[in-house]
VMD Tcl script that draws the C-alpha trace (Angstrom):
set ca {
  {9.13 16.86 3.87}
  {8.40 13.33 2.56}
  {5.04 12.50 3.54}
  {3.91 8.95 3.45}
  {0.09 7.69 3.98}
  {0.10 4.34 5.73}
  {-3.21 3.02 4.56}
  {-5.10 -0.17 4.12}
  {-9.44 0.41 4.52}
  {-9.15 -3.17 6.11}
  {-8.45 -3.12 10.02}
  {-6.38 -5.62 11.55}
  {-3.50 -5.77 9.19}
  {-0.96 -4.37 11.25}
  {-1.18 -0.80 9.64}
  {-0.46 0.68 13.24}
  {2.34 -1.62 14.42}
  {4.26 -1.03 10.79}
  {3.50 2.79 11.37}
  {4.91 2.99 14.57}
  {8.10 0.78 14.15}
  {8.99 2.25 10.58}
  {9.17 5.63 12.28}
  {11.09 4.41 15.44}
  {13.72 2.64 12.94}
  {13.88 5.96 10.64}
  {14.57 8.21 13.74}
  {17.14 5.55 15.07}
  {18.94 6.20 11.54}
  {18.90 10.00 12.40}
  {16.04 11.04 10.06}
  {13.64 13.53 11.89}
  {10.29 12.17 12.13}
  {6.54 13.39 12.67}
  {4.13 10.52 12.93}
  {0.30 11.42 12.69}
  {-2.25 9.39 14.09}
  {-5.22 9.93 11.94}
  {-7.39 7.26 13.46}
  {-10.07 7.69 16.32}
  {-9.09 4.55 17.97}
  {-5.60 6.38 18.82}
  {-3.57 3.25 18.57}
  {-0.53 4.99 17.42}
  {-0.63 7.34 20.39}
  {-1.48 4.48 22.86}
  {1.52 2.38 21.19}
  {3.77 5.29 21.77}
  {2.89 5.64 25.35}
  {0.73 8.91 24.90}
  {-1.78 8.75 27.75}
  {-4.90 10.91 27.31}
  {-4.10 13.31 29.48}
  {-1.17 14.50 27.54}
  {-3.44 14.74 24.05}
  {-4.67 18.15 24.83}
  {-4.26 18.88 21.10}
  {-4.47 16.59 18.43}
  {-4.96 15.80 14.79}
  {-8.94 16.92 15.33}
  {-7.79 19.95 16.11}
  {-5.20 20.05 13.25}
  {-7.97 19.10 10.77}
  {-10.88 21.72 11.76}
  {-8.11 24.54 12.56}
  {-8.01 24.91 16.00}
  {-4.22 24.64 16.18}
  {-1.25 24.48 14.18}
  {1.11 21.59 13.54}
  {3.64 23.15 15.96}
  {0.98 23.30 18.57}
  {-0.29 19.84 18.56}
  {3.20 17.59 18.15}
  {4.29 15.90 21.47}
  {7.99 14.60 21.51}
  {7.87 10.67 22.48}
  {10.41 8.58 24.32}
  {12.06 7.67 20.90}
  {14.73 10.56 20.05}
  {13.83 12.41 17.18}
  {10.48 11.11 16.82}
  {7.29 13.43 17.26}
  {3.45 12.66 17.48}
  {0.76 14.37 16.59}
  {-1.86 12.08 18.72}
  {-5.51 11.06 18.02}
  {-8.64 11.16 20.56}
  {-12.44 9.90 20.17}
  {-13.42 13.74 18.98}
  {-12.00 12.42 15.66}
  {-14.63 10.06 15.10}
  {-17.19 13.49 14.43}
  {-14.51 15.05 12.15}
  {-15.65 12.83 9.25}
  {-19.10 14.81 9.81}
  {-17.69 18.29 10.77}
  {-15.23 18.20 7.68}
  {-18.26 18.24 5.06}
  {-19.03 21.75 5.98}
  {-15.56 22.84 4.58}
  {-15.07 23.63 1.43}
  {-11.53 22.62 1.17}
  {-12.30 19.28 3.66}
  {-9.86 17.33 1.32}
  {-7.12 19.82 1.64}
  {-7.24 20.27 5.57}
  {-4.00 18.19 6.64}
  {-2.40 19.21 3.44}
  {-2.80 23.03 4.20}
  {-1.57 22.28 7.81}
  {1.48 20.23 6.89}
  {2.51 22.96 4.48}
  {3.42 25.44 7.19}
  {5.91 22.85 8.97}
  {7.92 21.56 6.17}
  {11.44 22.27 7.77}
  {11.07 20.75 11.06}
  {11.16 17.10 10.07}
  {12.88 14.85 7.29}
  {9.75 12.54 6.99}
  {6.13 12.54 8.06}
  {3.99 9.12 8.64}
  {0.52 8.91 8.59}
  {-1.35 6.41 10.34}
  {-4.76 6.54 8.63}
  {-8.11 4.57 9.90}
  {-9.39 1.33 8.64}
  {-11.95 3.37 5.91}
  {-11.51 5.25 2.93}
  {-13.68 8.25 4.26}
  {-12.74 11.70 4.53}
  {-9.76 11.07 6.74}
  {-7.88 8.78 4.61}
  {-8.83 11.04 1.43}
  {-7.15 14.04 3.57}
  {-3.85 11.83 4.32}
  {-3.68 10.76 0.67}
  {-4.14 14.17 -0.57}
  {-1.38 15.42 1.95}
  {0.85 12.88 1.34}
  {3.25 11.91 -1.61}
  {3.20 8.26 -1.88}
  {1.36 5.40 -0.09}
  {2.93 2.48 1.93}
  {0.41 -0.19 1.89}
  {0.67 -2.96 4.94}
  {-1.24 -6.06 3.70}
  {-2.00 -9.28 5.61}
  {-1.11 -12.78 4.10}
  {-4.47 -13.72 3.58}
  {-7.08 -15.04 1.13}
  {-8.97 -11.90 1.10}
  {-6.00 -9.45 0.54}
  {-5.72 -9.03 -2.98}
  {-9.53 -8.14 -3.07}
  {-8.97 -5.32 -0.47}
  {-5.87 -4.31 -2.16}
  {-7.70 -3.88 -5.40}
  {-10.27 -1.16 -3.87}
  {-7.27 0.41 -2.30}
  {-5.45 1.19 -5.48}
  {-8.76 2.32 -7.08}
  {-8.94 4.88 -4.49}
  {-5.62 6.03 -4.50}
  {-5.90 6.39 -8.50}
  {-8.97 8.18 -8.07}
  {-7.44 10.55 -5.31}
  {-3.98 11.32 -8.18}
  {-6.29 12.16 -10.86}
  {-8.72 14.58 -8.74}
  {-6.57 15.96 -6.06}
  {-3.03 14.91 -5.87}
  {-0.97 14.48 -9.02}
  {2.25 13.66 -7.28}
  {0.72 10.78 -5.20}
  {2.03 7.02 -5.98}
  {2.12 3.75 -4.50}
  {5.61 3.67 -2.41}
  {5.34 -0.18 -1.84}
  {3.37 -2.97 -0.37}
  {4.35 -4.49 2.92}
  {3.20 -8.41 3.87}
  {2.10 -8.65 7.25}
  {1.42 -11.32 10.07}
  {2.99 -14.01 7.71}
  {3.07 -17.36 9.26}
  {5.77 -19.53 7.55}
  {3.83 -22.90 8.73}
  {0.88 -21.66 6.56}
  {0.90 -22.55 3.08}
  {-1.79 -20.00 2.11}
  {0.52 -17.44 3.67}
  {3.02 -18.42 0.90}
  {0.17 -18.42 -1.76}
  {-0.71 -15.22 -1.17}
  {2.30 -13.67 -1.40}
  {3.00 -15.39 -4.75}
  {0.03 -13.98 -5.64}
  {0.63 -10.44 -4.69}
  {4.15 -10.51 -5.89}
  {2.81 -12.07 -9.73}
  {0.23 -9.01 -9.63}
  {2.47 -6.31 -8.47}
  {5.88 -7.29 -9.21}
  {8.73 -4.90 -7.26}
  {5.91 -2.99 -5.58}
  {6.04 -5.50 -2.88}
  {8.89 -5.03 -0.25}
  {10.93 -8.33 0.00}
  {10.72 -8.11 3.74}
  {7.92 -10.21 5.09}
  {6.63 -9.13 8.90}
  {6.13 -12.10 10.36}
  {3.19 -13.45 12.75}
  {5.22 -12.67 16.46}
  {4.22 -12.31 19.86}
  {6.18 -9.95 20.80}
  {4.94 -7.26 18.15}
  {1.50 -7.98 20.00}
  {2.55 -7.34 23.47}
  {4.50 -4.05 22.95}
  {1.63 -1.82 22.68}
  {0.51 -2.64 25.94}
  {3.86 -1.34 27.16}
  {3.52 1.87 25.66}
  {6.69 1.49 23.39}
  {7.38 0.20 19.67}
  {8.67 -3.20 19.19}
  {11.78 -2.11 18.17}
  {12.13 -0.69 21.89}
  {10.45 -3.74 23.78}
  {12.13 -6.43 22.02}
  {14.57 -5.18 19.50}
  {15.95 -9.16 18.79}
  {12.49 -10.74 18.18}
  {11.76 -11.54 14.91}
  {9.42 -8.91 14.25}
  {11.67 -6.36 15.24}
  {14.41 -7.58 13.03}
  {11.75 -7.80 10.11}
  {10.49 -3.96 10.84}
  {14.47 -3.20 10.65}
  {14.86 -4.55 7.33}
  {11.77 -3.44 6.12}
  {13.08 0.02 7.32}
  {16.25 -0.20 5.27}
  {14.37 -1.49 2.38}
  {11.72 1.83 2.63}
  {15.07 4.15 3.14}
  {16.33 2.82 -0.45}
  {13.09 3.88 -2.10}
  {13.51 7.46 -0.38}
  {15.74 10.67 -1.02}
  {18.09 10.85 1.70}
  {17.50 14.04 3.70}
  {20.85 15.94 4.66}
  {19.63 15.53 8.68}
  {20.70 11.37 8.15}
  {23.70 12.22 5.88}
}
mol new
graphics top color blue
foreach p $ca { graphics top sphere $p radius 0.5 }
foreach p [lrange $ca 0 end-1] q [lrange $ca 1 end] { graphics top cylinder $p $q radius 0.2 }
display resetview
């Protein structure tokens, strides 16, 4: 199972929107997809229409040993896309995990028993670099970084890349940066283009060609409990995420299920 952490310690960069819509696009092309909501805010769960009453077992129980992956999984309305939801209990997991000797490997150990059921796993990380994100980086094989096209983008990216490198050296030698996706791109704003140029000059082909524009329909979709690709597949945001998914697939080994 391919494991990708969708991570950026800065909030409000389109991280959850990216995870939800890429997961939907991958499922639509035949991949069996597992998405894990590792953010205590639970936005990925809400954005997929999973109400709190359905979250009897969540990523909190998964990390603390209260259930297995199979017991925590909730089918979504998107065919071939399953979700492990998040609850507010996850906000206390950072403190509780400190008492575990294997506190950085809890998610890795849980996922190792569920390798055959899904082709790919997307982990939506919280906007911080604490133990929850470290667990995701240890469990993942690659990192996808949504990056808002704004002035402070490169500063935050540098901090994340340093964390990824430390995790790679100490815990997970297989970890690498799969790609950086520019989000909230405003073509009317010269600053967005300047930031994009700076990021591409710094990272080269690591940056995806597709950019995700600012789009009202992307913002509206979560309130309806569906990905933007279902809410309005013809809007500019959905079309951009479909393009990003095609690029992403081109960087991944093709699973038998999608052949």
